[in-house]
N, C-alpha and C positions, 0 to 999 in steps of 0.2 A: 438300887441302893440296898446294901445289906444292912441288917438291923444293927450290927456292931459299929457301923460307920455313921449312923444317923447322928449320934451325939457330937462326934467330931465335926461333921458337916455343918450342923447347926451353929456350932461355936465359930467355925470359919466364916460362915455367911454373916453372922452378927458382927464379927470383927471387921469384915470388909465393909459392911454398911456403916459402922461407926467411923471407919477410916475415910470412906468417901465423903461423909458429911464434914468431918474435921478438916480434911485436906482442902475442901472448897472454902471453908471459912478462913483457914490460915492463908491460903493463896490470895483470896480477894482482899482480905484485910491488910495483908502486906502491901499489895498494890495500892490500896486506898491510902495507907499511911505514907507511901512514897509520893503519891500525887498531892496529898495535903501538905506535905513538907515542901514540895516544889512550889506550890502556890504561896506558901508563907515566905519563901525566899525570893521568888520572882514576881509575885503578884498573880492575881487571877484575871487573865486577859483572853477569854475564849474568842474565837472568830465570830461568834454570834451568841446571843443570850442563851445561857444554859445554866443548869443547877450546879452549884458549888458542891463537890463531894464532902460528905460529913461522915462521922463515925456511924451515926444512925443509918444513913443510906447504905453504907458499906455492909452493915450487919443484915439489913433487909435483903440486899442483893445476894449476900452469902447464903442466907437461909432459904432463898427462893430457888434453890438448885434441885428441884424435884426431877427425877429421872422418868423417862417415858418408856413405852413398850418396846422401843427399838432394841434396847439392850437384851431384853428377854427373847425377842424374836431371833436375834443373832445367836444367842446361846442355844435355842431350840433347833436352829438350822444345822448344828454340829452333827456329824454322823454318829450313830449309836456306838461305834467302836472307838470313838475319840476318848483318849485318856481323861479320866475324872470328869466326864461329861455331866454326870448327875450332880457333882459338886458345883460345876460352873452354872448349870441351870438353876439350882437352888440359890446360889449366890446372886445371880442376876434377878431372880424373882424377889429375893429378900431386899435387894437394893431398890427395885422399882416400888414394891409395896411399902417398904419401910420409909422411904423418902416421901412418898405420897401421903402416908398416914401421919408420920411424925411431923414433917415440915409443913405439909399441906394443911393439916388441922390446927396447927399452932401459928400459922402465918398471920391470920387475922388478929388474934389476941396480941401477937408480937407488934403488929403495926399500931394497934391502939395504945400499947404500953409506951412505945417510942414517941408517938404523937408527932410524926414528921409533918412539916409544912414547907411548901415551896414558895418562891417569890414570883410565881406566875410568869415565867420567861416567854411563853407563847403570847400572853396578853400584852407584854411589853413590846414584843416584835410586831404584834398587830397594831398597836398604837403608833409605833414608828412608821410602819408601812402606810397606815391610814393618813397620817399627817403629811408624809411626803407625796402621796397620791393626790391629796387635795391641793397642796401647793403647786404641783405640776399642772393640775387642771386650771387653777387660777391664772397661771403664767401664760396659758394659750390665748387668753383674751384680755391680757393686762391693759392694753391700750384702747380697747373697745369701750366707748362710753355710751353705747346705745341703751335704751330702756330695757331691752331683753337681756343684754349683757349685765346691766346693773342688778336685775332680778336674780340671775344665775350667780353673780358674784356675791350677793347677799346670802344666798343659800349656802354656797361653798364656804364663805367666811364663817357663818354660824356653825356649820358642821366642823370646821377646823378648830374653832374655840372649844366646842363640846368634846372633840377628840382629845385635846390637850387635858381636859378635866376628867376624861374617862366616863362621860355621860352620854355618849352617842347611843349606846344600847337602850338606855331608858327612854331617850327621846324617840328613838325609832319605834319602840314598842307602843308608846302613846300615839305616835303618828300613824302606825299601822292599824291600831284599833279604830281610830276615827275614820281612816281611809276605808277600812273594810266595811264599817257600818254604812258609810256613804255609798259605796259601790253596791252593797246589798239593796239599799233603798232605790238606787238608780235602776238596778236590774228588775226589781219588782214593778217599778213604774213602766218600764218598757214592755214587760210581760203583760201588764194590764192593758196597755195600748194595743198590743197584738191580739189579746183575747177579745177586746171590744171592736176589732176590725178598724181601728184608727190608723194603723199602719199595715203594710203588706209584708210578705216574707223577705223580699229583698232589703227593704229598709230595716227590718228587724234583725237580719243577720249582719248587716253592716254595723248597726248599733251595738250588737253583741261583740263584734270584733273590736270596736273602739274601747268598750269596757274591759275586755280581756287584756288589751294592751296596757290599760291603766293599772290593772291588777298585777300584771307581770312586772311593771316598772317598780311598784312598791316592793314586791318580793325580791327583786334584785338588789335593793339597797342594802349596804353593809350593816350588820348588826353590831 
């Protein structure tokens, strides 16, 4: 790069950087506007729970368009005799570094300023799936009136009610804490018996296996 061309090259690189950033914002916000207009006209009926597009979410997506090193690598791969290769490399470098610095460093303050909140679509899907799964489980022994079935039915019904109220996670945490403490005490008691030669290796390992199954059963319960 000749000294006389440096000024022009820098101006072109900065112009391309500003254009890249502006075009992404203009393109995505135009799309965002069309989508929001369509939702106002036809209603918001996604195939599954998802976030409704807003101006704030559109601005965040527009501003999160940082470029990676691939652009610079492609520019560096050009042969030395390629016309305006130095300008292309400088422009690619400016776009990569510029978007990472300008957009990357301001993205967090931008998110705090907009203060976006979602309505927890994943949580709503989880609640719906949990309730349907529990209902399906109850249906498999609907006509069984044995004591064992009644015990399982009571447990399933309790979890179904808690799922509706969104309290399964809290109940599971309390249940897991008590269960963990009980298992730890049980393990210590078995270890003490083995240390005092009250039981042999075979009985000790079989008892360990039973306690392991109990622990795994608790860990598999949905949170």
